[in-house]
C-alpha positions in Angstrom: -16.4 2.1 -24.6 -18.9 4.9 -25.1 -18.5 8.8 -26.4 -19.1 9.6 -22.6 -16.9 7.5 -21.1 -13.8 9.0 -23.4 -14.7 12.0 -22.8 -14.1 12.1 -19.1 -11.5 10.1 -19.3 -10.0 12.8 -22.0 -10.6 15.1 -19.0 -9.1 13.2 -16.2 -5.8 13.5 -18.2 -6.2 17.5 -18.6 -7.1 17.5 -14.8 -3.5 15.9 -14.2 -1.8 18.2 -16.8 -3.6 21.0 -14.5 -2.0 19.5 -11.4 1.0 19.6 -12.5 1.6 23.2 -14.1 0.1 24.3 -10.8 3.5 22.8 -9.2 0.8 20.2 -6.9 3.4 17.5 -8.3 6.1 16.7 -11.1 4.3 13.8 -12.7 2.2 10.5 -12.6 1.5 7.1 -14.4 -2.0 6.3 -14.4 -3.8 2.8 -15.7 -7.5 2.0 -15.7 -9.4 -1.2 -16.1 -12.9 -1.7 -16.3 -14.2 -5.5 -16.4 -10.0 -6.5 -16.9 -10.0 -4.0 -20.2 -7.3 -1.2 -19.6 -9.4 2.1 -20.8 -6.6 4.5 -19.6 -2.7 4.1 -19.7 -1.1 7.6 -19.5 2.1 8.7 -18.6 1.7 12.5 -17.4 4.7 14.8 -16.3 7.9 14.2 -15.5 10.1 12.8 -13.0 11.9 15.8 -11.9 10.9 19.0 -10.1 12.5 20.9 -13.5 10.5 18.9 -15.4 13.7 17.7 -17.5 13.0 13.6 -17.5 9.5 13.3 -18.7 7.6 10.1 -17.1 7.2 6.9 -19.2 4.7 4.3 -18.8 7.1 1.6 -17.8 8.7 4.1 -15.4 9.8 1.9 -12.0 8.5 3.8 -8.7 9.5 2.9 -5.0 5.7 2.0 -3.5 6.2 3.1 0.1 3.5 1.4 1.6 1.5 -0.1 -1.1 4.0 -2.4 0.0 2.3 -3.5 3.0 -0.3 -4.8 -0.1 1.6 -7.9 -1.1 3.1 -8.6 2.9 -1.0 -8.4 3.3 -1.8 -11.2 0.7 1.2 -13.4 1.7 -0.7 -13.4 5.0 -3.9 -14.2 3.9 -1.9 -17.0 1.7 -0.5 -18.3 4.8 -3.9 -18.5 6.7 -5.5 -20.5 3.5 -2.7 -22.9 3.7 -3.3 -23.7 7.1 0.0 -22.4 8.6 -2.0 -20.0 11.0 -5.3 -18.6 11.5 -6.5 -15.2 11.8 -7.6 -15.6 15.3 -4.0 -17.4 16.1 -2.0 -14.8 18.5 0.8 -13.5 17.4 3.0 -14.6 20.0 2.4 -18.2 19.3 4.1 -18.2 15.7 6.6 -15.2 17.1 7.2 -16.5 20.9 9.6 -13.1 21.4 6.3 -11.0 21.0 5.4 -11.1 25.4 4.4 -8.6 27.1 0.9 -6.9 28.5 -1.4 -6.2 26.4 0.2 -6.5 23.2 0.8 -10.3 23.7 -2.8 -10.9 22.9 -3.0 -9.5 19.9 -4.0 -11.7 16.7 -2.9 -11.9 13.2 -6.5 -10.1 12.7 -5.7 -7.4 15.0 -2.3 -6.8 12.7 -4.3 -6.7 9.4 -6.6 -4.5 11.1 -4.3 -2.4 12.4 -6.1 -2.7 15.7 -3.4 -4.7 18.0 -2.7 -1.7 20.6 0.6 -0.6 19.5 1.5 2.7 18.8 1.7 3.7 15.0 5.7 4.4 15.0 7.7 4.9 12.0 11.1 3.8 13.3 11.3 1.2 16.0 14.6 2.7 17.9 15.7 6.5 16.3 18.6 6.6 13.3 18.6 2.6 12.7 18.9 1.4 9.7 15.8 0.3 8.4 16.6 -2.1 5.5 17.0 -5.6 6.9 13.7 -7.6 8.3 15.8 -9.5 11.0 17.0 -6.1 12.8 13.9 -4.5 12.6 11.9 -7.4 14.0 14.7 -7.2 16.7 14.5 -3.7 17.5 10.3 -3.6 17.8 10.3 -6.5 20.0 12.3 -4.5 22.3 10.7 -1.0 21.6 7.5 -1.3 20.7 5.1 -2.2 23.8 1.4 -2.3 23.8 -0.3 1.4 24.2 -3.9 0.1 24.4 -5.4 -3.7 24.6 -5.8 -5.0 21.4 -9.3 -4.7 19.3 -10.2 -1.1 20.9 -8.3 1.2 19.2 -7.5 1.5 15.3 -4.0 3.2 15.1 -2.2 3.0 11.4 0.8 0.7 11.6 3.5 2.2 9.4 6.0 -0.6 10.2 5.7 -2.8 13.0 2.3 -5.2 11.7 4.0 -5.9 8.7 7.7 -6.1 9.9 5.7 -8.8 12.7 4.0 -10.3 9.6 6.8 -10.7 7.3 8.9 -12.4 10.0 6.1 -15.1 10.6 6.0 -15.5 6.9 9.2 -16.5 7.0 9.4 -18.3 10.0 6.7 -21.1 8.9 7.9 -21.0 4.9 8.7 -24.9 4.9 11.3 -24.0 2.4 13.4 -21.7 4.7 12.8 -19.1 2.2 14.2 -15.2 3.0 11.9 -12.6 2.7 12.9 -11.1 -0.6 12.9 -14.1 -2.7 9.4 -15.4 -0.5 7.7 -12.2 -2.7 9.2 -13.0 -5.8 8.1 -16.4 -6.1 4.8 -16.6 -4.4 3.6 -13.5 -5.8 5.5 -11.5 -8.1 6.5 -14.4 -10.7 3.3 -16.2 -10.4 1.5 -12.7 -11.5 4.0 -11.6 -14.2 4.7 -8.5 -12.1 7.7 -8.8 -14.1 9.0 -5.4 -12.6 8.4 -5.8 -9.6 10.9 -6.3 -6.1 11.3 -6.2 -3.2 14.6 -3.6 -2.9 15.5 -2.0 -6.3 16.7 -4.6 -8.1 19.4 -3.9 -10.2 18.2 -3.8 -13.7 15.4 -1.7 -12.8 17.5 1.1 -11.8 18.1 2.7 -15.0 14.0 3.3 -15.4 13.9 4.1 -11.7 12.2 7.4 -10.8 14.2 8.3 -7.5 11.7 9.7 -4.9 11.5 13.5 -4.0 10.2 13.4 -0.4 10.1 17.9 -0.8 9.7 17.6 3.0 6.7 16.0 3.6 8.3 12.4 4.8 8.6 12.6 9.4 11.7 9.9 9.0 14.7 9.2 7.4 15.2 5.9 5.3 18.8 4.6 6.0 20.3 1.8 4.5 23.6 0.6 5.1 24.8 0.0 1.9 23.9 3.5 0.3 24.6 7.3 1.7 21.6 9.3 2.0 18.7 10.4 3.9 16.2 7.7 1.8 19.1 5.4 0.8 16.9 2.5 1.6 14.7 2.8 -1.9 17.9 2.9 -4.3 19.5 -0.1 -2.5 18.9 -3.7 -3.8 19.5 -5.9 -0.7 17.1 -4.3 0.8 14.2 -6.2 3.1 11.2 -4.2 4.7 7.9 -5.9 4.7 6.4 -2.4 5.4 8.0 0.2 2.3 10.3 -1.6 0.8 9.4 -2.5 -2.6 9.4 -0.9 -6.3 7.4 -1.6 -9.1 5.3 -0.1 -12.1 1.7 1.2 -12.8 1.0 -1.5 -15.1 2.8 -4.4 -12.5 0.2 -2.9 -10.0 -2.3 -2.9 -11.9 -2.0 -6.5 -12.5 -2.1 -6.7 -8.7 -5.1 -4.8 -8.5 -6.8 -7.4 -11.3 -6.0 -10.7 -9.5 -8.0 -8.7 -6.5 -10.2 -7.7 -8.7 -10.9 -11.5 -10.0 -11.2 -12.1 -6.6 -7.8 -13.8 -6.2 -7.2 -15.3 -9.6 -5.2 -13.8 -12.6 -4.4 -15.4 -15.8 -5.2 -19.2 -14.7 -2.6 -18.6 -11.6 -5.2 -18.3 -8.0 -3.6 -17.2 -5.3 -6.5 -16.2 -2.8 -9.6 -17.5 -2.6 -13.1 -15.5 -3.3 -14.2 -16.1 0.0 -10.8 -14.3 1.4 -11.1 -11.4 -0.9 -14.8 -11.2 0.2 -13.7 -11.2 3.8 -10.7 -8.9 2.9 -13.0 -5.9 1.2 -15.5 -6.1 4.5 -15.2 -2.6 7.0 -13.7 -4.5 10.5 -13.0 -1.5 12.6 -16.7 -0.6 12.9 -17.4 3.4 13.7 -13.8 3.4 15.5 -11.4 6.2 13.6 -8.0 5.7 12.3 -5.6 7.4 14.6 -3.8 8.6 12.0 -6.2 9.9 9.7 -8.0 11.7 12.9 -4.5 13.9 13.1 -4.4 14.6 10.0 -8.3 15.3 9.4 -7.8 17.3 12.5 -5.1 19.3 10.8 -6.9 20.0 8.0 -10.4 21.2 9.5 -12.2 18.3 8.3 -14.7 15.9 9.8 -13.1 13.1 11.3 -13.8 9.4 9.4 -14.1 6.4 10.2 -11.3 4.1 9.6 -12.8 2.0 7.6 -10.1 -1.1 8.0 -10.9 -4.5 6.1 -7.8 -7.0 6.2 -4.9 -5.3 5.3 -6.8 -2.7 2.8 -8.6 0.4 3.2 -12.5 0.2 2.4 -14.4 2.8 1.6 -16.9 2.0 3.0 -20.3 4.4 3.4 -20.9 8.1 4.2 -19.7 11.6 2.8 -16.0 12.1 4.2 -12.3 13.1 2.7 -11.6 9.5 1.1 -8.7 8.5 -1.7 -11.3 6.6 -3.3 -13.6 9.0 -3.6 -17.4 9.6 -3.3 -18.7 7.7 -6.2 -16.8 4.6 -4.8 -19.2 1.5 -3.8 -18.5 0.8 -0.2 -16.3 -2.2 -0.7 -13.7 -0.7 -2.8 -10.9 -1.7 -1.4 -6.9 -1.0 -1.6 -4.0 0.9 -1.1 -1.7 3.7 -0.7 1.9 4.7 0.3 3.7 8.5 1.3 1.5 10.9 -0.7 2.2 9.2 -3.8 0.9 6.1 -4.7 -2.7 4.6 -5.0 -4.0 1.6 -6.3 -8.0 0.5 -5.9 -10.7 -2.1 -6.5 -14.3 -1.6 -7.2 -16.1 -4.8 -7.4 -19.4 -3.0 -8.0 -18.1 -0.7 -11.0 -15.9 -3.5 -11.8 -13.0 -1.4 -12.3 -9.4 -1.4 -11.2 -7.0 2.1 -10.5 -3.2 1.8 -10.1 -1.6 5.3 -9.8 2.0 6.1 -9.1 3.5 9.4 -8.9 6.5 11.7 -8.8 6.8 14.2 -6.1 5.3 13.3 -2.7 2.7 14.9 -1.4 1.6 16.1 1.7 -1.5 13.6 4.0 -4.3 16.3 3.3 -3.8 17.2 -0.5 -3.1 13.8 -1.3 -6.5 12.5 -0.2 -7.9 15.8 -2.2 -5.7 14.7 -5.2 -6.5 11.2 -5.6 -10.1 11.8 -3.8 -10.7 14.4 -7.1 -8.8 11.7 -9.6 -11.0 8.9 -8.5 -14.2 10.4 -8.6 -13.4 11.4 -12.3 -12.5 7.7 -13.3 -15.3 6.4 -11.4 -18.1 9.1 -13.1 -17.0 7.9 -16.6 -18.7 4.3 -15.2 -21.6 4.6 -17.0 
């Protein structure tokens, strides 16, 4: 690692410290690797607004929508196993998924957020969001197609991944529930020992309780614990869209598996061909309707959606983006609720894993992550 690389990584830490001092967020744990070698691994700032609980590297964070990345990878694995195909209609696996036009949606449409259903945060107002079976039943009953599949890219906060999680459970030859399936097929093989669906009891002492700071539009209710966002503290959760907890180090291992095109330390989850297909843009020039709204509110140009198979993809062009302006076109990753992010730049050979405390608004988070991503990539001389 050269002197300029180190100088720019030192500057990255300084910028994060300045963000925290300004009150943008409370703290962050960030791990960056190049070519599989960790070059930045820092816990900066605090867990809380008062700054009384310093962050440490093995803090456990609620991942929010980064959870979707785990569901996506297991769907790709199921496709490679021949349980269903990208072209399989969802109703062929989940026969309750009927009604025009949604019944024409395929797993490809789910993965690319082009299934034509509205981007709802809850299938029914005020319901618990902690049980996969209930989420599925209410999604079937209440979330109907708005446009024909393939015509519109509309980020799905919940329904697509509820459908995919249910498909994984129903096609599992061993009859496992979703929590067990995630652990045995993904977390354990990758040695993501501090990652779980639901906040596993032994992880609770290291957990950074999310502070939404008024930025999240719904409640995340759990039947077992009281509180507007108690789902993130409950170990008995099966929410394939939002329910996982992890450390920055574990998320970096997941990103490394993707950087290595489906393999880590001798364990292969996906083929290189699947990863290469997943990191292509599959939505053409369509905007992502969620980001369209964010951009218009912020006074920005509306960017293209640039959805891959289950991942956001950088693509080409200059516009506000979480992965920055310096990322190569096939850089891919996922983010969650103004606080969590990972990406992999296959050209720069860099893996980036970022978990933070103090949830930011969508636009502010995009600006923050773009800035940090560009500083990291500028060091890749």
